[in-house]
C-alpha positions as CSV (number, residue, x, y, z in Angstrom):
1,M,37.6,3.4,32.9
2,Q,37.6,6.4,30.5
3,C,37.6,6.2,26.7
4,G,41.1,6.4,25.4
5,A,42.6,5.3,28.7
6,E,45.9,3.4,28.7
7,C,47.8,1.5,31.4
8,F,50.8,3.2,33.0
9,V,53.3,1.7,35.3
10,V,54.3,4.2,37.9
11,E,57.4,3.7,40.1
12,I,57.1,5.5,43.5
13,E,59.1,5.8,46.6
14,V,57.2,5.3,49.9
15,N,59.0,5.5,53.2
16,G,62.4,4.8,51.5
17,E,60.9,1.7,49.7
18,K,60.4,1.5,45.9
19,R,57.0,0.3,44.8
20,T,55.4,-0.2,41.4
21,K,51.7,0.6,40.7
22,Q,49.6,0.2,37.6
23,V,47.3,3.1,36.8
24,K,44.7,3.5,34.1
25,A,44.8,7.0,32.7
26,R,44.7,9.0,29.4
27,T,48.1,10.7,29.9
28,P,51.2,10.4,32.0
29,A,50.2,13.6,33.8
30,A,46.8,12.1,34.7
31,A,48.6,9.0,36.0
32,R,50.8,11.2,38.2
33,K,47.7,13.0,39.4
34,T,46.0,9.8,40.3
35,I,49.0,8.6,42.4
36,R,49.3,12.0,44.1
37,T,45.6,12.0,45.0
38,K,45.9,8.5,46.5
39,Y,49.3,8.9,48.4
40,G,49.5,12.7,48.9
41,E,51.3,15.6,47.4
42,E,54.7,14.7,49.0
43,I,55.0,11.3,47.3
44,N,58.2,10.8,45.3
45,I,57.3,9.6,41.8
46,L,60.4,8.1,40.1
47,T,59.1,7.0,36.7
48,V,55.9,6.8,34.6
49,K,56.0,4.3,31.7
50,R,53.3,3.6,29.2
51,E,52.3,-0.1,29.0
52,K,50.0,-1.7,26.4
53,F,46.6,-2.3,28.1
54,N,45.3,-5.8,27.7
55,P,41.7,-6.1,28.9
56,S,41.8,-9.9,29.0
57,S,44.5,-9.8,31.6
58,Q,42.4,-8.0,34.2
59,E,41.6,-9.8,37.5
């Protein structure tokens, strides 16, 4: 995890199905880049929301 990173909740559409993923990144743009790197350039990103990161809630 990078210094200054926050947790973002990204809502994406994969094969007509909406999914929600948590991404740790510095900015919303970096969160989008992480999702596009994982799922490909053609992925449909619906929303990116900032969520307060709580380190004690990690699995």
